[in-house]
C-alpha positions in Angstrom: 0.0 0.0 0.0 1.2 3.5 -0.7 -0.1 7.1 -0.9 -3.4 8.8 -0.5 -5.3 6.1 -2.3 -4.2 3.5 0.3 -5.1 5.7 3.3 -8.5 6.2 1.7 -8.9 2.4 1.4 -7.9 2.0 5.0 -10.6 4.6 6.1 -13.2 2.6 4.2 -12.2 -0.6 5.8 -12.3 0.9 9.3 -15.6 2.6 8.7 -17.1 -0.8 7.9 -16.2 -2.2 11.3 -18.8 -2.6 14.1 -17.8 -2.6 17.8 -17.8 -6.0 19.4 -19.1 -6.2 23.0 -18.7 -3.4 25.5 -16.0 -0.8 25.6 -16.8 -0.3 29.3 -15.6 2.4 31.7 -12.2 0.8 32.4 -9.2 2.9 31.6 -6.7 0.0 31.8 -6.3 -3.6 30.7 -4.3 -6.1 32.5 -1.5 -8.3 31.2 -2.7 -11.1 33.4 0.6 -11.4 35.3 0.5 -10.1 38.8 3.9 -8.5 38.9 3.6 -6.3 35.9 0.0 -5.4 36.6 0.9 -4.3 40.1 3.8 -2.2 38.8 1.4 -0.6 36.3 -1.3 0.2 38.8 -3.7 -2.4 37.5 -2.5 -2.7 33.9 -1.7 -0.7 30.8 -3.5 2.5 30.1 -6.0 1.9 27.3 -6.1 5.4 25.7 -2.3 5.8 25.5 0.8 5.2 23.4 3.1 2.3 24.5 6.5 1.9 23.0 8.1 -1.6 22.6 11.8 -2.0 21.6 13.5 -5.2 20.6 16.6 -5.7 22.7 18.6 -6.7 19.6 18.0 -7.6 16.0 17.6 -11.2 16.9 14.8 -10.3 19.3 12.4 -9.0 16.6 10.2 -12.0 16.7 9.9 -11.9 20.5 9.1 -8.1 20.5 6.4 -8.7 17.9 5.0 -11.6 19.9 4.8 -9.5 23.1 3.0 -6.8 21.1 0.6 -9.4 19.7 -0.2 -10.6 23.2 -0.8 -7.0 24.4 -3.1 -6.4 21.4 -5.1 -9.5 22.2 -5.4 -8.5 25.8 -6.5 -5.0 24.9 -9.1 -6.2 22.4 -10.9 -8.6 24.8 -14.4 -7.4 25.6 -17.3 -8.8 27.6 -20.5 -9.4 25.6 -23.3 -7.8 27.6 -25.9 -10.2 26.1 -24.0 -13.1 27.6 -23.0 -11.6 30.9 -25.7 -13.5 32.8 -24.2 -16.7 31.4 -20.7 -15.9 32.7 -19.6 -13.0 30.5 -18.4 -14.6 27.3 -15.2 -12.9 26.0 -15.1 -11.6 22.5 -12.2 -10.0 20.6 -12.1 -6.7 18.8 -9.9 -6.3 15.7 -6.3 -5.2 15.7 -4.8 -3.0 13.0 -1.2 -3.7 12.4 0.6 -1.2 10.2 4.1 -2.2 9.0 6.8 -0.5 6.9 7.8 -2.7 4.0 11.5 -2.1 4.6 11.2 -3.9 7.9 10.0 -7.1 6.1 13.2 -7.2 4.1 15.1 -7.6 7.4 12.7 -9.5 9.7 10.3 -11.2 7.3 6.5 -11.0 7.0 4.2 -11.7 9.9 4.1 -15.4 10.3 0.4 -16.7 10.4 1.1 -19.8 12.4 3.1 -17.7 15.0 0.1 -15.3 15.3 -2.3 -18.3 15.6 0.0 -19.7 18.4 -0.5 -16.4 20.2 -4.3 -16.5 19.6 -4.7 -13.8 17.0 -7.1 -15.2 14.4 -7.1 -14.1 10.8 -10.5 -12.5 11.1 -9.3 -10.3 14.0 -6.3 -8.8 12.3 -6.1 -6.1 9.6 -2.6 -5.8 8.2 -1.4 -2.8 6.3 2.0 -2.6 4.6 3.3 0.8 3.5 6.6 1.9 1.9 7.6 4.9 4.0 7.5 5.8 7.7 5.4 8.9 7.2 2.6 6.9 5.7 2.9 4.3 8.5 2.3 7.1 11.0 -0.6 8.5 9.1 -2.3 5.1 8.9 -1.7 4.6 12.6 -3.4 7.8 13.5 -6.4 6.9 11.2 -6.6 3.6 13.0 -6.4 5.0 16.4 -9.4 7.2 15.7 -11.6 4.1 15.0 -13.3 3.3 18.3 -14.3 -0.1 17.0 -10.7 -1.4 17.1 -9.2 -3.1 20.1 -5.6 -1.9 19.4 -3.4 -0.4 16.8 0.2 -1.6 16.2 2.6 0.8 14.3 5.8 -0.7 13.1 8.1 1.8 11.3 11.6 0.6 10.5 14.7 1.9 12.4 14.8 5.6 13.4 13.0 7.6 10.7 13.2 11.4 11.1 9.4 11.7 11.0 9.1 9.7 14.2 10.0 12.6 16.5 8.6 13.9 19.8 5.9 15.8 18.0 4.8 12.7 16.1 4.5 10.6 19.2 2.5 13.4 20.9 0.0 13.2 17.9 -0.2 9.5 18.4 -0.8 9.9 22.1 -3.6 12.4 21.5 -5.3 10.1 19.0 -5.2 7.3 21.5 -6.5 9.5 24.3 -9.5 10.7 22.2 -10.6 7.3 21.1 -9.6 5.1 24.1 -7.8 2.8 21.6 -4.2 1.8 22.7 -1.4 2.3 20.3 1.7 0.0 20.4 4.7 1.5 18.7 6.9 -1.5 17.8 10.5 -0.4 17.3 12.9 -3.0 15.7 16.6 -2.3 15.0 16.0 1.1 16.6 17.6 3.2 19.3 15.5 4.8 22.0 14.7 8.5 21.3 12.6 11.2 23.1 9.0 10.0 23.0 5.6 11.0 24.5 4.8 7.3 25.1 3.2 6.5 28.5 5.4 3.4 28.8 8.5 2.1 27.1 9.4 -1.6 27.1 12.4 -3.7 26.0 11.8 -7.3 24.9 14.4 -10.0 24.5 14.1 -13.7 23.5 13.9 -16.2 26.2 14.0 -20.0 26.3 10.6 -21.6 26.9 9.9 -24.6 29.1 9.2 -27.9 27.3 5.9 -29.5 27.9 5.1 -33.1 28.4 6.8 -35.5 26.0 9.2 -32.7 25.2 6.6 -30.8 23.2 7.3 -27.1 22.4 6.6 -24.9 25.3 4.7 -21.6 25.5 6.2 -18.4 23.9 8.6 -16.9 26.5 9.8 -13.3 26.9 12.4 -11.4 28.9 10.5 -8.1 29.6 11.9 -4.9 31.0 9.8 -1.8 31.8 12.3 0.9 30.9 10.0 3.9 31.6 6.6 4.6 33.0 5.1 8.0 33.2 4.5 8.9 36.9 5.3 5.3 37.9 8.1 2.8 38.8 10.4 1.7 36.0 13.5 -0.3 35.6 11.7 -3.5 36.4 12.3 -6.9 34.8 10.2 -10.0 34.4 10.5 -13.4 32.7 7.1 -14.3 31.3 5.3 -16.8 29.2 2.2 -16.4 27.1 -0.7 -18.7 28.0 -2.6 -19.1 24.8 -5.4 -21.1 26.4 -6.2 -18.4 29.0 -5.0 -15.6 26.7 -2.8 -14.0 29.3 0.9 -13.4 30.3 2.2 -15.4 33.3 5.4 -15.1 35.2 7.3 -18.4 34.9 10.6 -20.0 35.4 12.0 -20.7 31.9 14.3 -23.0 30.1 14.1 -23.2 26.2 13.7 -21.2 22.9 10.7 -19.1 21.7 9.0 -19.9 18.4 9.3 -17.1 15.9 6.4 -14.8 15.1 8.1 -13.4 11.9 9.1 -15.8 9.2 12.8 -16.4 8.3 11.9 -15.9 4.6 12.6 -12.8 2.6 9.8 -10.3 2.2 8.9 -11.7 -1.2 8.3 -15.2 0.1 4.8 -16.5 0.8 3.9 -16.4 4.5 1.2 -13.8 5.0 -1.6 -15.5 3.1 -4.9 -15.8 4.9 -4.4 -12.5 6.8 -6.7 -9.7 5.9 -5.2 -6.5 4.5 -7.0 -3.2 4.0 -7.3 -2.0 0.4 
């Protein structure tokens, strides 16, 4: 996707969405893990910008996996019609906007990896754009759509357009709609930002299950910064797909990739919805 025509196509796709379940009065959503939730005062702010950095180039898949889990947690809603029957959980859609240059280095989003996290094809709208400025514009458009559960913005490296002013605009868009924005930074250095929280994510070995089956995705998570809150905290966590939550665990083996190892031109994103 590229240019005004593509942004227009995205607007049309977003306009066709209908809210799922209740937005509710809550201003935060929990990660599910007690330690991080306590440090965050009950969870991450919903109408806010959150920045996630990969600890190193080899940690791109882990950083993307962490963001996928956060997006899923943010998108969960309780269906009022089924509240009397126990409050069935339903999932709002996530908009994931990527810069094409990043796919050359890290590969396309890997459908099986996303399924392992719990993000289904029908709950993900993927947009691929050539330049960082277009990625930011698309992200702001998405953040204005109250029907979304979350927006992921993934520019590549340290583009000049991603300055303090740009992150303030993203923050304002999230505050106005109540839709959280996750700014995924891969192969990038930390810069001044208006983000409410900043995280660093590294790959971590996962625990093998019975019969030496592959374990749950595991992450080494550091809260680098939190506005008006404690920071510099570290946790080792796993993603429990069955319960759709993060859990603090003792770990011992390697995380499955969320991005494919293939070059950008290779097949690997089929079946995932794209706007436009």
